[in-house]
C-alpha positions as a Python dict, from the first residue, in 0.01 Angstrom:
ca = {
    (1, 'X'): (0, 0, 0),
    (2, 'X'): (310, 213, 29),
    (3, 'X'): (524, 269, 337),
    (4, 'X'): (378, 576, 514),
    (5, 'X'): (561, 904, 457),
    (6, 'X'): (675, 943, 817),
    (7, 'X'): (829, 594, 805),
    (8, 'X'): (1010, 626, 474),
    (9, 'X'): (1285, 368, 467),
    (10, 'X'): (1646, 476, 487),
    (11, 'X'): (1934, 320, 297),
    (12, 'X'): (2181, 147, 530),
    (13, 'X'): (2547, 242, 511),
    (14, 'X'): (2817, -10, 430),
    (15, 'X'): (2940, 18, 788),
    (16, 'X'): (2596, -68, 923),
    (17, 'X'): (2565, -368, 692),
    (18, 'X'): (2909, -493, 796),
    (19, 'X'): (2817, -462, 1162),
    (20, 'X'): (2480, -631, 1127),
    (21, 'X'): (2633, -916, 926),
    (22, 'X'): (2870, -991, 1217),
    (23, 'X'): (2597, -1015, 1480),
    (24, 'X'): (2577, -1390, 1428),
    (25, 'X'): (2904, -1404, 1625),
    (26, 'X'): (2889, -1399, 2003),
    (27, 'X'): (3202, -1179, 2029),
    (28, 'X'): (3042, -907, 1818),
    (29, 'X'): (2719, -926, 2017),
    (30, 'X'): (2913, -888, 2341),
    (31, 'X'): (3124, -599, 2211),
    (32, 'X'): (2834, -404, 2061),
    (33, 'X'): (2546, -500, 2289),
    (34, 'X'): (2336, -567, 1979),
    (35, 'X'): (2165, -874, 1835),
    (36, 'X'): (1933, -969, 1549),
    (37, 'X'): (1575, -1089, 1581),
    (38, 'X'): (1415, -1219, 1262),
    (39, 'X'): (1056, -1300, 1172),
    (40, 'X'): (733, -1116, 1245),
    (41, 'X'): (632, -1299, 1564),
    (42, 'X'): (981, -1264, 1706),
    (43, 'X'): (1005, -895, 1615),
    (44, 'X'): (659, -830, 1755),
    (45, 'X'): (751, -1000, 2083),
    (46, 'X'): (1065, -787, 2105),
    (47, 'X'): (873, -464, 2044),
    (48, 'X'): (615, -562, 2307),
    (49, 'X'): (882, -632, 2568),
    (50, 'X'): (1083, -392, 2782),
    (51, 'X'): (1389, -443, 2563),
    (52, 'X'): (1503, -158, 2340),
    (53, 'X'): (1524, -177, 1961),
    (54, 'X'): (1787, 15, 1765),
    (55, 'X'): (1639, -29, 1417),
    (56, 'X'): (1391, -225, 1208),
    (57, 'X'): (1504, -374, 877),
    (58, 'X'): (1265, -448, 592),
    (59, 'X'): (1333, -643, 274),
    (60, 'X'): (1248, -390, 6),
    (61, 'X'): (1071, -639, -219),
    (62, 'X'): (830, -719, 66),
    (63, 'X'): (774, -367, 197),
    (64, 'X'): (406, -365, 97),
    (65, 'X'): (347, -669, 316),
    (66, 'X'): (470, -481, 624),
    (67, 'X'): (329, -135, 547),
    (68, 'X'): (30, -160, 782),
    (69, 'X'): (250, -290, 1064),
    (70, 'X'): (502, -11, 1009),
    (71, 'X'): (225, 244, 1056),
    (72, 'X'): (194, 131, 1418),
    (73, 'X'): (561, 191, 1499),
    (74, 'X'): (700, 495, 1678),
    (75, 'X'): (825, 762, 1442),
    (76, 'X'): (1153, 762, 1634),
    (77, 'X'): (1232, 401, 1537),
    (78, 'X'): (1471, 400, 1237),
    (79, 'X'): (1346, 193, 944),
    (80, 'X'): (1588, 62, 682),
    (81, 'X'): (1515, -95, 346),
    (82, 'X'): (1750, -369, 230),
    (83, 'X'): (1796, -525, -110),
    (84, 'X'): (1785, -904, -151),
    (85, 'X'): (2165, -911, -177),
    (86, 'X'): (2206, -708, 143),
    (87, 'X'): (1950, -926, 321),
    (88, 'X'): (2138, -1246, 235),
    (89, 'X'): (2435, -1111, 426),
    (90, 'X'): (2232, -1112, 748),
    (91, 'X'): (2036, -1438, 737),
    (92, 'X'): (2049, -1790, 598),
    (93, 'X'): (1670, -1813, 570),
    (94, 'X'): (1591, -1922, 213),
    (95, 'X'): (1232, -1793, 239),
    (96, 'X'): (1259, -1481, 457),
    (97, 'X'): (952, -1302, 585),
    (98, 'X'): (1137, -980, 518),
    (99, 'X'): (1134, -823, 863),
    (100, 'X'): (1420, -811, 1110),
    (101, 'X'): (1500, -607, 1420),
    (102, 'X'): (1833, -493, 1561),
    (103, 'X'): (1783, -528, 1935),
    (104, 'X'): (1978, -381, 2225),
    (105, 'X'): (2091, -619, 2497),
    (106, 'X'): (1963, -508, 2839),
    (107, 'X'): (2195, -487, 3140),
    (108, 'X'): (2281, -826, 3285),
    (109, 'X'): (2074, -939, 3580),
    (110, 'X'): (2238, -1035, 3907),
    (111, 'X'): (2140, -1354, 4087),
    (112, 'X'): (1973, -1159, 4368),
    (113, 'X'): (1752, -980, 4115),
    (114, 'X'): (1651, -1306, 3951),
    (115, 'X'): (1572, -1472, 4282),
    (116, 'X'): (1357, -1177, 4378),
    (117, 'X'): (1164, -1220, 4051),
    (118, 'X'): (1119, -1585, 4140),
    (119, 'X'): (902, -1492, 4437),
    (120, 'X'): (596, -1552, 4217),
    (121, 'X'): (707, -1849, 4017),
    (122, 'X'): (968, -2126, 3993),
    (123, 'X'): (1313, -2087, 3843),
    (124, 'X'): (1469, -2296, 3566),
    (125, 'X'): (1839, -2378, 3602),
    (126, 'X'): (2016, -2514, 3295),
    (127, 'X'): (2357, -2681, 3283),
    (128, 'X'): (2567, -2668, 2964),
    (129, 'X'): (2285, -2646, 2711),
    (130, 'X'): (2479, -2593, 2388),
    (131, 'X'): (2210, -2681, 2132),
    (132, 'X'): (2046, -2353, 2020),
    (133, 'X'): (1718, -2520, 1925),
    (134, 'X'): (1692, -2694, 2260),
    (135, 'X'): (1765, -2377, 2457),
    (136, 'X'): (1511, -2175, 2260),
    (137, 'X'): (1246, -2441, 2311),
    (138, 'X'): (1321, -2464, 2684),
    (139, 'X'): (1279, -2088, 2727),
    (140, 'X'): (954, -2093, 2528),
    (141, 'X'): (822, -2377, 2746),
    (142, 'X'): (933, -2203, 3065),
    (143, 'X'): (735, -1894, 2972),
    (144, 'X'): (427, -2106, 2897),
    (145, 'X'): (438, -2273, 3237),
    (146, 'X'): (493, -1948, 3426),
    (147, 'X'): (857, -1985, 3526),
    (148, 'X'): (987, -1657, 3660),
    (149, 'X'): (1344, -1678, 3537),
    (150, 'X'): (1620, -1886, 3381),
    (151, 'X'): (1978, -1940, 3499),
    (152, 'X'): (2209, -2063, 3224),
    (153, 'X'): (2546, -2211, 3314),
    (154, 'X'): (2891, -2156, 3174),
    (155, 'X'): (2958, -2367, 2866),
    (156, 'X'): (2612, -2304, 2725),
    (157, 'X'): (2515, -2145, 2396),
    (158, 'X'): (2466, -1769, 2402),
    (159, 'X'): (2094, -1702, 2462),
    (160, 'X'): (2102, -1426, 2200),
    (161, 'X'): (2227, -1658, 1929),
    (162, 'X'): (1989, -1602, 1632),
    (163, 'X'): (1893, -1973, 1633),
    (164, 'X'): (1802, -1956, 2001),
    (165, 'X'): (1591, -1645, 1947),
    (166, 'X'): (1411, -1806, 1652),
    (167, 'X'): (1341, -2131, 1843),
    (168, 'X'): (1217, -1936, 2145),
    (169, 'X'): (973, -1745, 1920),
    (170, 'X'): (1035, -1424, 2112),
    (171, 'X'): (984, -1582, 2456),
    (172, 'X'): (1338, -1492, 2555),
    (173, 'X'): (1240, -1124, 2569),
    (174, 'X'): (981, -1199, 2838),
    (175, 'X'): (1169, -1441, 3065),
    (176, 'X'): (1440, -1283, 3284),
    (177, 'X'): (1763, -1480, 3257),
    (178, 'X'): (2112, -1496, 3403),
    (179, 'X'): (2377, -1657, 3183),
    (180, 'X'): (2738, -1762, 3220),
    (181, 'X'): (2671, -1879, 3576),
    (182, 'X'): (2888, -2117, 3777),
    (183, 'X'): (2615, -2346, 3907),
    (184, 'X'): (2839, -2499, 4172),
    (185, 'X'): (2844, -2154, 4333),
    (186, 'X'): (2492, -2050, 4238),
    (187, 'X'): (2309, -2357, 4371),
    (188, 'X'): (2400, -2308, 4739),
    (189, 'X'): (2265, -1952, 4719),
    (190, 'X'): (1951, -2060, 4539),
    (191, 'X'): (1890, -2327, 4805),
    (192, 'X'): (1863, -2056, 5068),
    (193, 'X'): (1523, -1961, 4927),
    (194, 'X'): (1425, -2237, 4686),
    (195, 'X'): (1371, -2612, 4691),
    (196, 'X'): (1610, -2738, 4421),
    (197, 'X'): (1493, -3031, 4211),
    (198, 'X'): (1736, -3203, 3976),
    (199, 'X'): (1652, -3434, 3686),
    (200, 'X'): (1805, -3781, 3677),
    (201, 'X'): (1800, -4034, 3394),
    (202, 'X'): (1849, -4328, 3633),
    (203, 'X'): (1704, -4278, 3979),
    (204, 'X'): (1479, -4048, 4177),
    (205, 'X'): (1116, -3996, 4267),
    (206, 'X'): (830, -3947, 4026),
    (207, 'X'): (775, -3586, 3920),
    (208, 'X'): (506, -3421, 4129),
    (209, 'X'): (345, -3086, 4199),
    (210, 'X'): (551, -2854, 4416),
    (211, 'X'): (547, -2502, 4549),
    (212, 'X'): (638, -2188, 4362),
    (213, 'X'): (964, -2158, 4553),
    (214, 'X'): (1112, -2437, 4345),
    (215, 'X'): (1416, -2433, 4119),
    (216, 'X'): (1420, -2703, 3850),
    (217, 'X'): (1771, -2807, 3742),
    (218, 'X'): (1820, -2970, 3401),
    (219, 'X'): (2129, -3089, 3216),
    (220, 'X'): (2218, -3129, 2851),
    (221, 'X'): (2053, -3391, 2634),
    (222, 'X'): (2384, -3570, 2577),
    (223, 'X'): (2529, -3577, 2926),
    (224, 'X'): (2259, -3491, 3177),
    (225, 'X'): (2367, -3350, 3512),
    (226, 'X'): (2706, -3424, 3670),
    (227, 'X'): (2710, -3591, 4011),
    (228, 'X'): (2869, -3281, 4163),
    (229, 'X'): (2553, -3082, 4088),
    (230, 'X'): (2308, -3361, 4167),
    (231, 'X'): (2458, -3380, 4516),
    (232, 'X'): (2363, -3016, 4569),
    (233, 'X'): (1994, -3073, 4493),
    (234, 'X'): (1723, -3122, 4757),
    (235, 'X'): (1541, -3380, 4549),
    (236, 'X'): (1582, -3571, 4224),
    (237, 'X'): (1311, -3658, 3972),
    (238, 'X'): (1308, -3943, 3725),
    (239, 'X'): (1063, -3993, 3438),
    (240, 'X'): (993, -4368, 3411),
    (241, 'X'): (968, -4536, 3074),
    (242, 'X'): (640, -4723, 3019),
    (243, 'X'): (688, -4820, 2656),
    (244, 'X'): (986, -4860, 2427),
    (245, 'X'): (1246, -4618, 2297),
    (246, 'X'): (1595, -4510, 2390),
    (247, 'X'): (1512, -4181, 2559),
    (248, 'X'): (1313, -3860, 2555),
    (249, 'X'): (1457, -3548, 2399),
    (250, 'X'): (1554, -3274, 2641),
    (251, 'X'): (1264, -3046, 2540),
    (252, 'X'): (1018, -3335, 2583),
    (253, 'X'): (1148, -3430, 2927),
    (254, 'X'): (1166, -3066, 3034),
    (255, 'X'): (804, -3001, 2935),
    (256, 'X'): (690, -3297, 3148),
    (257, 'X'): (893, -3184, 3447),
    (258, 'X'): (785, -2821, 3419),
    (259, 'X'): (420, -2920, 3390),
    (260, 'X'): (438, -3145, 3694),
    (261, 'X'): (618, -2873, 3887),
    (262, 'X'): (341, -2615, 3842),
    (263, 'X'): (24, -2818, 3782),
    (264, 'X'): (-125, -2752, 4127),
    (265, 'X'): (-61, -2378, 4109),
    (266, 'X'): (-329, -2135, 3983),
    (267, 'X'): (-277, -2006, 3633),
    (268, 'X'): (-85, -1678, 3604),
    (269, 'X'): (-384, -1518, 3434),
    (270, 'X'): (-601, -1590, 3738),
    (271, 'X'): (-368, -1419, 3983),
    (272, 'X'): (-418, -1059, 4101),
}
């Protein structure tokens, strides 16, 4: 099946290719307001979100695979065909699906906006998460458990890092987030409307169900949460070890804590 006539692929310019190839760098993403999203499920999630898309890129040798999907796209969305050599300049994937979107970063949320969104679900606060895979998995898990937003501290990986986007499987386009936050200043404001629960590797109560006006605070896998932030929490949770092993990974521990946090609440699908 050929690409439909109204979606005939354009040839990218050298300037476009140079720009797209630099979007793996946070400085370029900040300067241009653009980012890359690779893989069908990720691209589909982006197109289904409220985020804008500047262009869709297709690997020419796989254009037949994506022809039917391209027929569903708006005529106004630019479609570019890239050679294998051009594609390698944009991704390190050795077995690419052959579909990639150039997304447009939405305006940054303010804390007040995010807290307002949290009126119907808990918030996830993350301190210095610099592993892209961990951050992507945390966002994906937060969306699954109905968290209404994510606050990411200073010293964390950029949430639009391609590895974060891939690990999140498109979830990041559906979870409002605030990044680059100073949690020592943010937490007192969050506590005005939310019950802040911090995770501790040593002490604390067992995780338990809590209300929607809860903010769950997690630290990095390597260092956890500093005492300065733990002192600002209303409560601390600790996951006890029943068997053997050194520790849980951050995504594993976070999934347990997020589940416990929301398990008594009705599912989002059942709400009006």
